Each structure stands twice: as C-alpha cells, then as structure tokens.
C-alpha positions as CSV (number, residue, x, y, z in Angstrom):
1,M,-19.1,12.2,-24.5
2,N,-19.8,13.2,-20.9
3,I,-17.8,16.3,-19.9
4,L,-17.6,17.6,-16.3
5,F,-16.3,21.2,-15.7
6,T,-14.8,21.8,-12.3
7,L,-14.1,25.4,-11.3
8,K,-13.8,27.8,-8.3
9,S,-17.2,29.5,-8.6
10,F,-19.7,30.4,-11.3
11,A,-19.3,34.2,-10.9
12,V,-18.9,37.0,-13.3
13,G,-15.5,36.7,-14.9
14,G,-13.3,35.4,-17.7
15,V,-13.2,31.8,-16.5
16,E,-17.0,31.7,-16.3
17,K,-17.3,33.2,-19.7
18,V,-15.0,30.6,-21.3
19,T,-16.8,27.8,-19.4
20,L,-20.1,29.1,-20.6
21,Q,-19.1,29.2,-24.2
22,L,-17.5,25.8,-24.2
23,A,-20.2,24.1,-22.2
24,N,-23.0,25.5,-24.5
25,K,-21.0,24.6,-27.6
26,F,-20.4,21.0,-26.4
27,K,-24.1,20.7,-25.6
28,E,-24.9,22.0,-29.0
29,E,-22.7,19.3,-30.6
30,G,-24.5,16.5,-28.7
31,H,-22.2,16.0,-25.7
32,H,-23.5,15.8,-22.1
33,V,-22.2,18.5,-19.8
34,L,-22.2,19.2,-16.1
35,V,-20.6,22.0,-14.1
36,F,-19.3,21.7,-10.5
37,A,-18.3,24.9,-8.7
38,L,-16.5,24.5,-5.3
39,C,-17.7,28.0,-4.0
40,S,-20.8,30.0,-4.2
41,P,-20.4,33.4,-5.9
42,T,-19.8,36.2,-3.4
43,L,-22.2,39.1,-3.1
44,G,-22.1,41.2,-6.2
45,E,-20.5,38.5,-8.3
46,S,-23.4,36.2,-9.1
47,S,-23.6,35.0,-12.6
48,H,-25.6,37.0,-15.2
49,H,-25.1,34.3,-17.8
50,V,-27.1,31.2,-18.5
51,L,-26.1,27.7,-19.3
52,Q,-28.6,26.2,-21.7
53,G,-30.0,23.0,-20.2
54,I,-26.8,22.3,-18.2
55,D,-27.0,21.6,-14.4
56,I,-24.6,23.5,-12.0
57,Y,-23.7,21.9,-8.7
58,I,-22.2,24.0,-5.9
59,G,-19.9,22.8,-3.2
60,N,-19.4,24.3,0.3
61,G,-16.1,26.1,-0.3
62,G,-12.7,25.7,-2.0
63,K,-11.4,22.9,0.2
64,V,-11.3,19.1,0.1
65,S,-14.0,18.8,2.7
66,K,-16.1,15.7,3.4
67,Y,-19.2,17.5,1.9
68,N,-17.3,18.2,-1.4
69,I,-15.9,14.7,-1.6
70,D,-19.3,13.2,-1.1
71,A,-21.0,15.6,-3.5
72,Y,-18.3,15.1,-6.2
73,S,-18.4,11.3,-5.7
74,S,-22.1,11.3,-6.2
75,I,-21.8,13.4,-9.4
76,V,-19.1,11.2,-10.9
77,A,-21.0,8.0,-10.0
78,S,-24.2,9.2,-11.6
79,F,-22.8,11.2,-14.6
80,S,-19.8,8.9,-15.4
81,P,-17.7,11.6,-17.1
82,D,-15.3,10.7,-19.8
83,V,-13.4,14.0,-19.4
84,I,-13.0,16.4,-16.4
85,I,-11.9,19.9,-17.2
86,N,-10.4,21.6,-14.2
87,Q,-10.7,25.3,-14.7
88,W,-8.9,26.4,-11.5
89,G,-5.3,25.5,-12.5
90,Q,-3.5,27.7,-10.1
91,N,-5.0,26.1,-7.0
92,F,-4.2,22.8,-5.4
93,Y,-7.7,21.9,-4.0
94,P,-9.8,21.2,-7.2
95,L,-7.4,18.6,-8.6
96,R,-6.9,17.1,-5.1
97,L,-10.6,16.7,-4.8
98,I,-10.8,15.1,-8.3
99,R,-8.0,12.7,-7.4
100,K,-9.7,11.8,-4.1
101,V,-12.7,10.6,-6.2
102,V,-11.3,9.6,-9.6
103,D,-8.5,7.2,-10.4
104,Q,-5.9,8.7,-12.7
105,D,-6.2,5.8,-15.2
106,K,-10.0,5.8,-15.5
107,I,-11.0,9.4,-16.4
108,K,-9.0,11.9,-18.3
109,V,-8.4,15.2,-16.5
110,I,-7.5,18.4,-18.3
111,T,-6.2,21.3,-16.1
112,V,-6.3,24.8,-17.5
113,L,-4.3,27.7,-16.1
114,H,-6.3,31.0,-16.8
115,C,-3.5,33.3,-15.8
116,S,0.3,33.8,-16.1
117,P,2.2,31.0,-14.4
118,K,4.2,33.6,-12.5
119,M,1.2,35.6,-11.2
120,N,-2.0,35.0,-9.3
121,G,-4.3,37.0,-7.1
122,R,-2.4,36.4,-3.8
123,L,1.0,37.3,-5.4
124,Y,-0.5,40.4,-7.0
125,T,-2.0,41.6,-3.7
126,L,1.3,41.1,-1.9
127,I,3.3,42.9,-4.6
128,R,0.9,45.9,-4.5
129,T,1.1,46.0,-0.7
130,L,4.9,45.9,-0.9
131,T,4.9,48.7,-3.4
132,D,2.6,50.9,-1.3
133,S,4.4,50.3,2.0
134,C,7.1,52.7,3.3
135,N,7.6,50.9,6.7
136,L,10.9,48.9,6.7
137,W,9.6,46.2,9.1
138,E,6.4,45.9,7.3
139,R,8.2,45.5,4.0
140,M,10.4,42.8,5.4
141,V,7.3,40.8,6.6
142,I,5.7,41.3,3.2
143,K,8.8,40.1,1.4
144,G,8.8,37.0,3.6
145,K,5.1,36.3,2.8
146,L,5.9,36.9,-0.9
147,F,8.7,34.4,-0.9
148,L,6.6,31.7,0.8
149,T,3.6,32.4,-1.5
150,R,5.8,32.0,-4.6
151,I,7.0,28.6,-3.2
152,A,3.4,27.5,-2.6
153,S,2.4,28.6,-6.1
154,K,5.2,26.6,-7.6
155,L,4.2,23.5,-5.6
156,C,0.5,23.9,-6.7
157,L,1.4,24.2,-10.3
158,T,3.8,21.2,-10.1
159,Y,1.1,19.1,-8.4
160,N,-1.5,20.1,-11.0
161,Y,0.8,19.3,-13.9
162,V,1.9,15.9,-12.5
163,Y,-1.6,14.7,-11.7
164,S,-3.3,15.9,-14.9
165,D,-3.4,14.1,-18.2
166,C,-3.0,17.5,-20.0
167,F,-2.0,20.9,-18.7
168,V,-3.3,23.8,-20.8
169,L,-1.9,27.4,-21.0
170,L,-3.7,30.2,-22.8
171,S,-0.7,31.6,-24.7
172,E,2.5,30.4,-26.3
173,S,4.2,33.2,-24.3
174,F,3.4,31.4,-21.1
175,I,5.4,28.3,-22.0
176,D,8.8,29.7,-21.1
177,D,7.4,31.3,-18.0
178,F,6.0,28.0,-16.9
179,K,9.3,26.2,-17.5
180,E,11.2,28.9,-15.6
181,Y,8.8,28.8,-12.7
182,V,8.1,25.0,-12.5
183,Y,11.0,22.6,-12.6
184,L,10.1,19.2,-14.1
185,K,11.8,16.4,-16.0
186,N,9.7,16.9,-19.1
187,Y,6.8,19.1,-20.3
188,R,5.2,16.8,-22.8
189,K,1.7,17.3,-21.2
190,L,1.9,21.1,-21.7
191,K,-0.4,22.4,-24.4
192,V,-1.6,25.8,-25.5
193,I,-5.3,26.5,-26.3
194,H,-6.4,30.1,-26.8
195,N,-9.6,31.2,-25.2
196,P,-12.6,31.0,-27.6
197,I,-13.6,34.4,-29.0
198,T,-17.1,35.4,-30.0
199,T,-17.8,38.6,-31.7
200,L,-21.0,40.6,-32.2
201,E,-22.0,41.9,-35.6
202,Q,-20.3,45.3,-36.0
203,T,-21.5,48.4,-37.8
204,N,-18.8,50.5,-39.6
205,S,-18.9,53.6,-37.4
206,D,-15.8,55.3,-38.7
207,S,-17.9,58.0,-40.3
208,L,-20.1,58.5,-37.2
209,A,-19.6,61.0,-34.5
210,K,-18.3,59.5,-31.3
211,D,-18.8,60.6,-27.7
212,N,-15.8,61.5,-25.5
213,I,-15.9,58.3,-23.5
214,A,-13.1,56.1,-22.2
215,L,-14.3,52.6,-21.6
216,F,-13.1,49.9,-19.2
217,V,-14.9,46.5,-19.4
218,G,-13.9,43.6,-17.1
219,R,-14.1,41.9,-13.8
220,I,-13.2,44.3,-11.0
221,D,-10.8,42.5,-8.8
222,E,-7.2,42.7,-7.7
223,N,-5.8,41.1,-10.8
224,K,-7.4,43.7,-13.1
225,N,-5.9,46.6,-11.1
226,V,-8.8,48.9,-11.9
227,S,-7.6,51.2,-9.1
228,R,-4.6,52.1,-11.3
229,I,-7.0,53.4,-14.0
230,I,-8.6,55.7,-11.4
231,E,-5.1,56.9,-10.4
232,V,-4.3,57.6,-14.1
233,W,-7.7,59.3,-14.6
234,N,-7.0,61.6,-11.7
235,K,-3.6,62.6,-13.2
236,L,-5.4,63.4,-16.5
237,K,-8.4,65.3,-15.0
238,R,-7.1,68.7,-15.9
239,C,-6.8,67.9,-19.6
240,N,-9.8,65.6,-20.0
241,S,-12.6,67.5,-18.4
242,E,-14.8,66.9,-21.5
243,W,-14.2,63.1,-21.3
244,T,-16.1,60.5,-19.2
245,L,-14.6,57.3,-17.9
246,R,-17.1,54.5,-17.9
247,I,-16.3,51.4,-15.9
248,I,-18.4,48.4,-16.8
249,G,-18.2,45.2,-14.7
250,D,-18.6,43.9,-11.2
251,G,-16.4,42.2,-8.6
252,A,-15.0,42.1,-5.1
253,E,-13.0,45.3,-5.6
254,L,-15.9,47.5,-6.9
255,Q,-16.5,49.3,-3.6
256,N,-12.8,50.0,-3.1
257,V,-12.5,51.5,-6.6
258,K,-15.6,53.6,-6.0
259,R,-14.1,54.9,-2.8
260,K,-10.9,55.8,-4.6
261,A,-12.8,57.7,-7.3
262,S,-14.7,59.6,-4.5
263,M,-11.4,60.3,-2.6
264,Y,-10.1,62.0,-5.8
265,N,-13.4,63.8,-6.2
266,L,-13.7,62.6,-9.8
267,C,-17.1,63.7,-11.2
268,N,-16.6,62.3,-14.7
269,V,-16.4,58.6,-13.7
270,E,-19.4,56.3,-14.1
271,F,-19.8,52.8,-12.6
272,L,-22.4,51.0,-14.7
273,G,-22.1,47.4,-13.3
274,F,-22.5,44.4,-15.4
275,Q,-23.9,45.1,-18.9
276,D,-24.8,43.2,-22.0
277,P,-21.9,43.8,-24.5
278,R,-24.5,45.1,-27.1
279,N,-25.2,48.0,-24.7
280,Y,-21.7,49.4,-24.8
281,S,-20.2,48.2,-28.1
282,A,-22.6,50.1,-30.3
283,P,-21.7,53.5,-31.7
284,P,-21.4,56.3,-30.8
285,M,-19.3,55.1,-27.9
286,G,-15.6,55.5,-28.7
287,M,-12.2,56.9,-27.8
288,S,-10.0,59.1,-29.9
289,N,-6.4,58.1,-30.7
290,R,-5.1,61.1,-28.8
291,L,-6.5,60.0,-25.4
292,T,-5.7,56.3,-26.1
293,V,-2.0,57.1,-26.4
294,V,-2.0,59.3,-23.2
295,L,-3.7,56.5,-21.2
296,Q,-1.3,53.9,-22.5
297,Q,1.7,56.0,-21.6
298,E,0.3,56.7,-18.1
299,L,-0.5,53.0,-17.4
300,H,3.0,52.0,-18.3
C-alpha cells in the first residue's frame, strides 16, 4: 500500500513524533510511505528525528498556492497513493489542497485532529490575551476576534469532516466536544485512535536516591502554556530553593519563556533544549510526591 502523510511542517512536536512512528512502522511492514509538509520548520524547530528511507517533500507555506498544487499533483501522479493521512485536522488548507488534486472517489483521505475540537493555537492565544488584558476597549476587541475565530474553527472542522473519508480524534472524551462544537446530520465517519506509545526499557529506581529535580518535557509553544509553569515556579521559589526546574524541549515560545524566567530572577531553572529521552528518563532524575502535589495544586 502507498501511504502519503500530509502535515503542516516536520518540526519538533507531537504530530511529528506520531508521524515518525507510524511512517517507520508502515515502512517496516512493507508499505511505501511519503511525507509532504506544507511549511518549512521555523528557526529553532527543525526536526531532530529521522525517517528511515522515507522521502520528505516541503511546500512553500500553509496555503493552497500554485506551487503547492503543482508540487502535490506531481507527488500524487508519481507515487499513486492508496491512502492520504491529513495530520493537520484543525486547518482548512491541507484538505483543500488535497481536494484540488485528488478526486474524493479515487483515493481515501483520513483526517486526524491532534487537539481538542474546542481549542487550537489561535483560540488559546486570544483567550490568554483576554485574561491578561485590563483595558475595557481592548477586551471588547479581543472578544470580537475570539467570536469570529471560533466560527472559523467550526467551519474548518466541518469542511474537513465532510470532505474526508474518515475523521479521527485522539480520545473518546473528544467525541462529545466535537458534536457540541460541529453541527452535522450524522457522525458516522468519526473514529477514535489513540496516539501510538513507545516506551524505553526502565530500571526499577525506587530504591535509588533521586535528585531534587522537577522536569518538563514537551514542545514550547502557546498550546503547552510553559509560561504558566514559570509563574508557578516563581510562587514556589521560597519553599523550593533546593529544587531545580529543568525544561526540555524547543519551540517558538522558548525565548519568551526564558525572558519570563529572567524577569522573575529565577536561578534554579535550566533550559536544556531538545534531548534524547534516554538522557532524562534515567535515574536519579525524579520528583518527590510532596512537590508534585504542590505543583498540581498551583497549576489548577
């Protein structure tokens, strides 16, 4: 079977990680796989992962441009995919590009939504801006933008559902959210497939001494709200002077998070960038139950 992945960009993040695991597994099982990313990774977000013997093609941005249409048409013509997996389910452009090139009856298209149906990066940014604003006029403008962005999000999800052969959510808990957010006659194309999980071989370290380290691992962007962790760490700095917060990951918000840590004059925060999981999952790195409970209470 020929499988064509289509996604926003092949940068460091959860969607890339899932695409990497699935593509390599499909390849291992004898399928032919290609990856098409509409956008090049931004500075600081380039991929650290490797697709084994799988070609990656890059478009010229997340739009249905003539360049992208011509490039995608060429790939489809030469590769003849049996299935296209659209990994950018919250955006209108990838599926619009696919449907410009591919007839709905000829190639099956699976669209995957890698976030909550009710939340995406734009909505999150607007909500955070609204929360931080104290100016009445500014709040009114933000609320207007938020209202229009929610409408646009609903229209994008509706389009992607209608013009896909299968629409995949990552959790059963998202089904009701999707149905409340997107009004359709039926939802028979709605499926749930959990993200693949790979685990490293673990050593039982219960009896080993652990360092006083609180660990965050993930992509540093608006959705992850890493700035909130810095705010919580600042509140706890008087009672956790012997602890170190290590932030592992990269992303567009990294410099903003660093500036916030500097603004609070936090000396016990370390930014380690992207790391191989084996570098931070091995003992003695750990967190006591006491600080875990405190962090959870502060974050909520």
